[in-house]
mmCIF file of the C-alpha atoms, coordinates in Angstrom:
data_MODEL
# 
_entry.id   MODEL 
# 
loop_
_atom_site.group_PDB 
_atom_site.id 
_atom_site.type_symbol 
_atom_site.label_atom_id 
_atom_site.label_alt_id 
_atom_site.label_comp_id 
_atom_site.label_asym_id 
_atom_site.label_entity_id 
_atom_site.label_seq_id 
_atom_site.pdbx_PDB_ins_code 
_atom_site.Cartn_x 
_atom_site.Cartn_y 
_atom_site.Cartn_z 
_atom_site.occupancy 
_atom_site.B_iso_or_equiv 
_atom_site.pdbx_formal_charge 
_atom_site.auth_seq_id 
_atom_site.auth_comp_id 
_atom_site.auth_asym_id 
_atom_site.auth_atom_id 
_atom_site.pdbx_PDB_model_num 
ATOM 1  C CA . UNK A 1 1  ? 94.582  116.578 114.461 1.00 0.00 ? 1  UNK A CA 1 
ATOM 2  C CA . UNK A 1 2  ? 90.843  116.429 113.730 1.00 0.00 ? 2  UNK A CA 1 
ATOM 3  C CA . UNK A 1 3  ? 88.601  113.643 114.908 1.00 0.00 ? 3  UNK A CA 1 
ATOM 4  C CA . UNK A 1 4  ? 87.924  112.420 111.277 1.00 0.00 ? 4  UNK A CA 1 
ATOM 5  C CA . UNK A 1 5  ? 91.754  112.349 110.840 1.00 0.00 ? 5  UNK A CA 1 
ATOM 6  C CA . UNK A 1 6  ? 92.144  110.065 113.846 1.00 0.00 ? 6  UNK A CA 1 
ATOM 7  C CA . UNK A 1 7  ? 89.065  107.690 113.561 1.00 0.00 ? 7  UNK A CA 1 
ATOM 8  C CA . UNK A 1 8  ? 90.889  107.561 109.655 1.00 0.00 ? 8  UNK A CA 1 
ATOM 9  C CA . UNK A 1 9  ? 93.796  106.000 111.073 1.00 0.00 ? 9  UNK A CA 1 
ATOM 10 C CA . UNK A 1 10 ? 92.094  104.209 113.395 1.00 0.00 ? 10 UNK A CA 1 
ATOM 11 C CA . UNK A 1 11 ? 90.419  102.578 110.007 1.00 0.00 ? 11 UNK A CA 1 
ATOM 12 C CA . UNK A 1 12 ? 93.384  102.117 108.772 1.00 0.00 ? 12 UNK A CA 1 
ATOM 13 C CA . UNK A 1 13 ? 95.488  100.081 111.689 1.00 0.00 ? 13 UNK A CA 1 
ATOM 14 C CA . UNK A 1 14 ? 92.370  98.071  111.945 1.00 0.00 ? 14 UNK A CA 1 
ATOM 15 C CA . UNK A 1 15 ? 92.649  97.310  107.918 1.00 0.00 ? 15 UNK A CA 1 
ATOM 16 C CA . UNK A 1 16 ? 96.459  96.443  108.549 1.00 0.00 ? 16 UNK A CA 1 
ATOM 17 C CA . UNK A 1 17 ? 95.689  93.892  111.696 1.00 0.00 ? 17 UNK A CA 1 
ATOM 18 C CA . UNK A 1 18 ? 92.641  92.394  109.766 1.00 0.00 ? 18 UNK A CA 1 
ATOM 19 C CA . UNK A 1 19 ? 95.304  91.846  106.612 1.00 0.00 ? 19 UNK A CA 1 
ATOM 20 C CA . UNK A 1 20 ? 97.961  90.737  109.844 1.00 0.00 ? 20 UNK A CA 1 
ATOM 21 C CA . UNK A 1 21 ? 95.604  87.998  111.080 1.00 0.00 ? 21 UNK A CA 1 
ATOM 22 C CA . UNK A 1 22 ? 94.530  86.785  107.515 1.00 0.00 ? 22 UNK A CA 1 
ATOM 23 C CA . UNK A 1 23 ? 98.295  86.243  107.021 1.00 0.00 ? 23 UNK A CA 1 
ATOM 24 C CA . UNK A 1 24 ? 98.725  84.481  110.030 1.00 0.00 ? 24 UNK A CA 1 
ATOM 25 C CA . UNK A 1 25 ? 95.638  82.045  109.431 1.00 0.00 ? 25 UNK A CA 1 
ATOM 26 C CA . UNK A 1 26 ? 97.102  81.380  106.127 1.00 0.00 ? 26 UNK A CA 1 
ATOM 27 C CA . UNK A 1 27 ? 100.509 80.854  107.701 1.00 0.00 ? 27 UNK A CA 1 
ATOM 28 C CA . UNK A 1 28 ? 98.777  78.185  110.487 1.00 0.00 ? 28 UNK A CA 1 
ATOM 29 C CA . UNK A 1 29 ? 98.551  74.488  109.665 1.00 0.00 ? 29 UNK A CA 1 
ATOM 30 C CA . UNK A 1 30 ? 95.284  73.636  109.062 1.00 0.00 ? 30 UNK A CA 1 
ATOM 31 C CA . UNK A 1 31 ? 93.690  71.874  112.582 1.00 0.00 ? 31 UNK A CA 1 
ATOM 32 C CA . UNK A 1 32 ? 90.730  70.846  111.667 1.00 0.00 ? 32 UNK A CA 1 
ATOM 33 C CA . UNK A 1 33 ? 88.759  74.408  113.653 1.00 0.00 ? 33 UNK A CA 1 
ATOM 34 C CA . UNK A 1 34 ? 86.625  75.811  110.837 1.00 0.00 ? 34 UNK A CA 1 
ATOM 35 C CA . UNK A 1 35 ? 87.352  79.177  109.588 1.00 0.00 ? 35 UNK A CA 1 
ATOM 36 C CA . UNK A 1 36 ? 84.540  81.165  112.716 1.00 0.00 ? 36 UNK A CA 1 
ATOM 37 C CA . UNK A 1 37 ? 86.595  79.479  114.993 1.00 0.00 ? 37 UNK A CA 1 
ATOM 38 C CA . UNK A 1 38 ? 90.381  80.501  113.578 1.00 0.00 ? 38 UNK A CA 1 
ATOM 39 C CA . UNK A 1 39 ? 89.630  84.107  112.931 1.00 0.00 ? 39 UNK A CA 1 
ATOM 40 C CA . UNK A 1 40 ? 87.796  84.027  117.274 1.00 0.00 ? 40 UNK A CA 1 
ATOM 41 C CA . UNK A 1 41 ? 90.971  82.921  117.876 1.00 0.00 ? 41 UNK A CA 1 
ATOM 42 C CA . UNK A 1 42 ? 93.318  85.565  115.551 1.00 0.00 ? 42 UNK A CA 1 
ATOM 43 C CA . UNK A 1 43 ? 90.956  88.117  117.475 1.00 0.00 ? 43 UNK A CA 1 
ATOM 44 C CA . UNK A 1 44 ? 91.661  87.609  120.879 1.00 0.00 ? 44 UNK A CA 1 
ATOM 45 C CA . UNK A 1 45 ? 95.265  87.630  120.484 1.00 0.00 ? 45 UNK A CA 1 
# 
């Protein structure tokens, strides 16, 4: 596998994880946290 292929796979995985965290955030009850804090929490998971 070339470096470009592995980088593309990494980007695809990143896209999927961002979609996943967006879904998680949309399912999370609103607890009054600003979106940026929610995203930071999702990134820490």
